[in-house]
C-alpha positions in Angstrom: 60.2 -33.0 -35.0 56.4 -33.5 -34.8 54.3 -30.4 -35.5 51.8 -29.5 -32.8 48.4 -28.4 -34.1 46.3 -26.0 -32.0 42.5 -25.9 -32.1 40.3 -23.0 -31.3 38.7 -23.1 -27.8 35.3 -24.7 -27.6 33.9 -21.7 -25.7 35.0 -18.4 -27.2 36.6 -16.0 -24.8 33.9 -13.4 -24.0 34.7 -9.8 -24.8 35.5 -7.5 -21.9 32.4 -6.2 -20.1 31.4 -2.7 -21.1 30.4 -0.5 -18.1 28.0 2.2 -19.0 28.2 5.1 -16.5 25.0 6.9 -15.7 24.9 10.6 -16.4 22.4 11.4 -13.7 23.5 12.3 -10.2 20.9 9.9 -8.6 18.9 6.9 -9.7 15.3 6.7 -8.5 12.7 4.1 -9.2 9.4 6.0 -8.6 7.2 2.8 -8.8 8.9 1.4 -5.7 8.4 4.7 -3.8 4.9 5.6 -4.9 2.1 7.1 -2.7 -0.3 4.2 -3.2 2.2 1.7 -2.0 2.7 3.8 1.2 -1.1 4.0 1.7 -1.4 0.2 1.3 1.3 -0.3 4.0 -0.6 2.0 6.4 -3.9 0.2 5.9 -2.2 -3.2 6.2 -1.2 -2.1 9.6 -4.8 -1.9 10.7 -6.3 -5.2 11.9 -9.1 -6.4 9.7 -8.4 -3.8 7.0 -8.5 -4.4 3.2 -6.5 -2.0 1.0 -8.4 -1.2 -2.3 -6.5 0.4 -5.1 -8.7 2.6 -7.4 -6.9 2.1 -10.6 -5.8 -0.5 -13.2 -4.9 -4.1 -12.3 -1.3 -3.3 -13.1 -1.0 -0.8 -10.3 -2.1 -3.3 -7.7 -0.1 -6.2 -9.2 3.1 -4.3 -9.0 2.6 -3.4 -5.4 1.5 -6.9 -4.5 4.6 -8.5 -6.1 6.9 -6.0 -4.3 5.3 -6.6 -0.9 5.1 -10.3 -1.2 8.8 -10.5 -2.2 9.8 -8.2 0.7 7.8 -9.7 3.5 7.6 -13.3 2.2 4.0 -13.4 3.2 0.6 -13.5 1.4 -0.5 -9.8 1.1 -4.2 -9.1 0.6 -4.7 -6.3 -1.9 -7.8 -5.5 -4.0 -8.4 -3.3 -7.0 -11.3 -1.6 -8.8 -9.8 -2.9 -12.1 -10.1 0.2 -14.3 -10.2 -0.7 -18.0 -9.7 1.5 -21.1 -13.5 2.1 -21.3 -14.0 2.9 -17.6 -11.0 5.2 -17.7 -12.7 7.3 -20.5 -16.3 7.1 -19.2 -15.6 7.2 -15.5 -14.9 4.8 -12.7 -18.0 5.3 -10.5 -19.3 1.8 -11.2 -15.9 0.2 -10.6 -15.6 1.8 -7.2 -19.1 0.7 -6.2 -18.5 -2.9 -7.5 -15.1 -3.1 -6.0 -16.2 -2.1 -2.5 -19.2 -4.4 -2.5 -17.1 -7.3 -3.8 -14.4 -6.8 -1.2 -17.0 -6.6 1.6 -18.8 -9.8 0.3 -15.7 -11.9 -0.3 -13.2 -10.8 2.4 -15.6 -9.4 5.1 -13.2 -6.8 6.3 -13.7 -4.5 9.3 -12.5 -1.6 7.3 -11.8 -0.8 3.7 -9.0 1.5 2.8 -9.8 3.1 -0.6 -7.0 5.2 -2.2 -6.4 6.6 -5.7 -3.6 6.0 -8.2 -2.0 8.1 -10.9 -4.6 6.8 -13.5 -7.7 8.0 -11.6 -6.0 11.2 -10.3 -5.0 12.2 -13.8 -8.6 11.6 -15.1 -9.9 13.7 -12.2 -12.5 11.3 -10.6 -14.6 13.1 -8.0 -14.0 10.6 -5.2 -16.0 12.6 -2.6 -19.0 12.6 -4.9 -18.6 8.9 -5.8 -18.4 7.9 -2.1 -21.5 10.1 -1.3 -23.5 8.4 -4.1 -22.3 5.0 -2.9 -23.5 5.5 0.7 -26.8 6.9 -0.6 -27.3 3.9 -2.9 -26.2 1.3 -0.3 -27.3 2.5 3.2 -27.0 -1.1 4.4 -23.2 -1.1 4.2 -21.9 -0.4 7.7 -18.2 -1.2 7.0 -16.2 2.0 7.2 -14.6 3.1 3.9 -11.6 5.4 4.4 -10.7 7.5 1.4 -7.2 8.8 0.7 -5.9 10.7 -2.3 -2.5 9.2 -3.3 -1.4 10.1 -6.8 1.8 8.2 -7.7 3.1 10.9 -10.1 4.1 13.0 -7.1 5.2 12.5 -3.5 6.7 9.3 -2.2 5.9 6.2 -0.1 6.1 8.3 3.1 3.6 10.8 1.7 1.1 8.1 0.9 1.5 6.5 4.3 1.0 9.8 6.0 -2.1 10.6 3.9 -3.7 7.3 4.8 -3.0 7.8 8.5 -4.4 11.3 8.3 -7.6 10.1 6.7 -7.9 7.4 9.4 -7.5 10.0 12.2 -10.0 12.4 10.7 -12.6 9.7 9.9 -12.6 7.0 12.5 -12.5 8.6 16.0 -15.9 8.9 17.7 -16.9 11.3 20.5 -16.6 9.9 23.9 -14.9 9.9 27.3 -11.2 10.8 27.3 -8.9 8.2 28.9 -6.1 10.1 30.7 -4.1 6.8 31.0 -4.0 6.2 27.2 -1.6 7.6 24.7 -1.8 7.0 20.9 1.4 6.9 18.9 1.2 7.6 15.2 4.3 5.9 13.7 5.8 6.6 10.3 6.4 4.3 7.4 9.9 3.6 8.6 8.6 1.4 11.4 8.3 -2.2 10.1 7.1 -5.3 11.9 10.5 -5.8 13.6 10.6 -2.3 14.9 7.1 -2.6 16.3 7.9 -5.8 18.2 11.1 -4.4 19.6 9.5 -1.3 21.0 6.2 -2.8 22.3 7.7 -3.8 25.7 9.5 -0.6 26.1 6.4 1.5 25.6 4.4 -0.7 28.0 7.0 -0.1 30.7 6.8 3.7 30.2 3.0 4.0 29.8 0.2 1.7 31.0 -2.0 1.8 27.9 0.0 2.5 24.8 -1.8 2.3 21.4 0.2 2.4 18.2 -1.4 2.8 14.8 -0.7 1.4 12.3 0.7 -1.9 13.7 2.0 -4.1 10.8 2.7 -7.2 13.0 0.9 -9.7 10.8 3.3 -8.8 7.9 6.0 -10.6 9.8 3.9 -13.8 10.3 3.1 -13.2 14.0 0.5 -11.6 16.1 1.0 -8.6 18.4 0.2 -10.7 21.5 
């Protein structure tokens, strides 16, 4: 009787997968729920607005990659590009250069400037920096909206709300009241799809509805 010889398999059999159970009751990724990301979303909902992160390039790069992957659209974000030296000595020059560069290259109708954990931890006097900027550059007529959004506390919704609050406190000008107009301040939960779906309903209920922010362009279409 012929003896049968067995050979070892070409591909070894993998060992059973080991599942490591988390000991925490909840898993949270704070970078995906940070205040600066929420503020960027709010400013992106304003037509002609350019969000400007006051922090390192990494803070802006992470938010940009996250938004581009989510919306599948080109997302315009700018940064003051704080380095190790400017973090120690102060970011006044970075803010000034960043605003002037954004206005020159992008020609926005509005600049949304908001802080990050880096500059908030350092304690930059943003009100003083902006006051000095306007004194040094009186020719700049583009509105610069400042919002404090440290990413070591709060969430995306808090950053969105702070940006909208700064817009409401800074932008409105005194004038006649239009009794036929209503302004709706939506939350961060309203995306491009939700805005488009409710636009017609609001117009049927009220003749002149205004909704801010309106992130229509993030879905690749105009509000019409």
